[in-house]
C-alpha positions as CSV (number, residue, x, y, z in Angstrom):
1,X,-166.6,74.6,-10.0
2,X,-164.4,74.7,-6.9
3,X,-165.4,74.9,-3.3
4,X,-165.2,78.7,-3.1
5,X,-167.5,79.2,-6.2
6,X,-169.8,76.8,-4.5
7,X,-170.0,78.8,-1.5
8,X,-170.4,82.1,-3.4
9,X,-173.4,80.8,-5.4
10,X,-174.7,79.2,-2.1
11,X,-174.8,83.1,-0.3
12,X,-176.2,84.1,-3.5
13,X,-179.1,81.8,-3.5
14,X,-179.5,82.7,0.1
15,X,-180.0,86.3,-1.0
16,X,-182.5,85.6,-3.4
17,X,-184.3,82.8,-1.1
18,X,-184.4,85.4,1.4
19,X,-185.8,88.3,-1.0
20,X,-183.0,90.5,0.0
21,X,-183.4,94.1,-1.0
22,X,-180.8,95.1,-3.1
23,X,-182.2,98.7,-3.5
24,X,-181.3,99.8,-0.2
25,X,-177.7,101.3,0.6
26,X,-177.0,98.3,3.0
27,X,-178.5,95.8,0.2
28,X,-176.5,97.6,-2.6
29,X,-173.3,97.5,-0.7
30,X,-173.3,93.6,0.3
31,X,-174.4,92.8,-3.3
32,X,-171.7,94.6,-4.5
33,X,-169.2,93.0,-2.2
34,X,-170.5,89.6,-3.0
35,X,-169.9,90.4,-6.6
36,X,-166.3,91.5,-5.6
37,X,-165.9,88.1,-3.8
38,X,-167.2,86.2,-6.8
39,X,-164.5,88.0,-9.1
40,X,-161.7,87.1,-6.7
41,X,-163.0,83.3,-6.7
42,X,-162.9,83.4,-10.4
43,X,-159.4,84.9,-10.6
44,X,-158.2,82.2,-8.0
45,X,-159.5,79.3,-10.2
46,X,-157.7,80.8,-13.0
47,X,-154.6,81.0,-11.1
48,X,-154.9,77.3,-9.8
49,X,-155.4,76.4,-13.8
50,X,-152.4,78.2,-14.7
51,X,-150.5,76.6,-11.7
52,X,-151.3,73.4,-12.8
53,X,-150.4,73.9,-16.5
54,X,-146.9,75.2,-15.1
55,X,-146.4,72.0,-13.1
56,X,-147.0,70.0,-16.1
57,X,-144.4,71.9,-17.8
58,X,-141.9,71.5,-15.3
59,X,-142.5,67.8,-15.1
60,X,-142.1,67.5,-18.8
61,X,-138.7,69.5,-18.7
62,X,-137.6,67.9,-15.7
63,X,-138.1,64.1,-17.6
64,X,-136.4,65.7,-20.6
65,X,-133.3,66.8,-18.7
66,X,-133.3,63.7,-16.8
67,X,-133.3,61.7,-20.1
68,X,-130.4,64.1,-21.5
69,X,-128.3,63.5,-18.6
70,X,-128.7,59.8,-18.9
71,X,-127.8,60.0,-22.7
72,X,-124.8,62.4,-21.9
73,X,-123.3,61.1,-19.1
74,X,-123.7,57.2,-19.3
75,X,-121.1,57.0,-21.8
76,X,-118.1,58.7,-20.0
77,X,-119.4,56.9,-16.7
78,X,-119.6,53.4,-18.2
79,X,-115.9,54.0,-19.7
80,X,-114.4,54.8,-16.8
81,X,-116.4,52.2,-14.4
82,X,-115.6,49.4,-16.6
83,X,-112.1,49.7,-16.1
84,X,-111.2,47.7,-12.9
85,X,-109.2,49.4,-10.3
86,X,-106.4,47.3,-8.9
87,X,-104.0,48.0,-5.9
88,X,-100.6,48.8,-7.4
89,X,-98.5,46.9,-4.7
90,X,-100.7,43.6,-4.2
91,X,-103.0,43.7,-7.3
92,X,-106.0,43.4,-5.3
93,X,-109.4,44.2,-7.5
94,X,-110.9,47.5,-5.6
95,X,-114.4,48.7,-5.9
96,X,-114.9,52.2,-4.7
97,X,-119.0,51.5,-3.8
98,X,-117.7,48.4,-1.7
99,X,-115.2,50.4,-0.1
100,X,-117.5,53.5,0.4
101,X,-115.1,55.7,-1.2
102,X,-116.7,58.8,-2.9
103,X,-115.3,62.2,-4.3
104,X,-114.8,63.7,-0.7
105,X,-111.8,60.9,-0.1
106,X,-108.3,62.0,-1.3
107,X,-106.7,58.8,-0.7
108,X,-107.4,55.4,1.2
109,X,-105.8,52.1,2.3
110,X,-105.6,48.8,0.1
111,X,-107.9,46.4,2.2
112,X,-105.4,43.7,1.4
113,X,-102.1,45.0,2.1
114,X,-102.7,48.2,3.6
115,X,-101.0,50.3,0.7
116,X,-101.9,54.1,0.6
117,X,-103.4,54.8,-2.8
118,X,-103.9,58.5,-3.5
119,X,-107.2,59.1,-5.8
120,X,-107.6,62.2,-8.3
121,X,-110.9,62.9,-9.3
122,X,-111.5,64.3,-12.7
123,X,-114.0,67.1,-13.3
124,X,-116.8,67.0,-16.1
125,X,-114.4,69.4,-17.9
126,X,-111.4,67.0,-17.7
127,X,-113.6,64.3,-19.4
128,X,-114.8,66.3,-22.2
129,X,-111.1,67.6,-23.0
130,X,-109.8,64.0,-23.1
131,X,-112.2,62.9,-26.1
């Protein structure tokens, strides 16, 4: 039982302990309002349960998607990354990670000889069409 349900039960207990007269107009009104609040609390608890179930399902789907991404993209990335990149001018081994090169870069200079090297990034569609 949640915090709100406990509070509603506490107020109900107060009414009983005070021998609150629910036969008067005011007593009928207060009892009816308390019943409405109790219904709202039950609905809120049901919504919390549903939300928890939805979050669990979303977490499960995210995990499945992550596993699928790893499975799908692992092979295509490993093939490209395993091939060393060398400078066409001096033959120096180039590591994109060490040089801080990402997909926002169109070209860079070889740290050994200063030769400008153009970079052409493949889209996922390009990788799929090569297979």
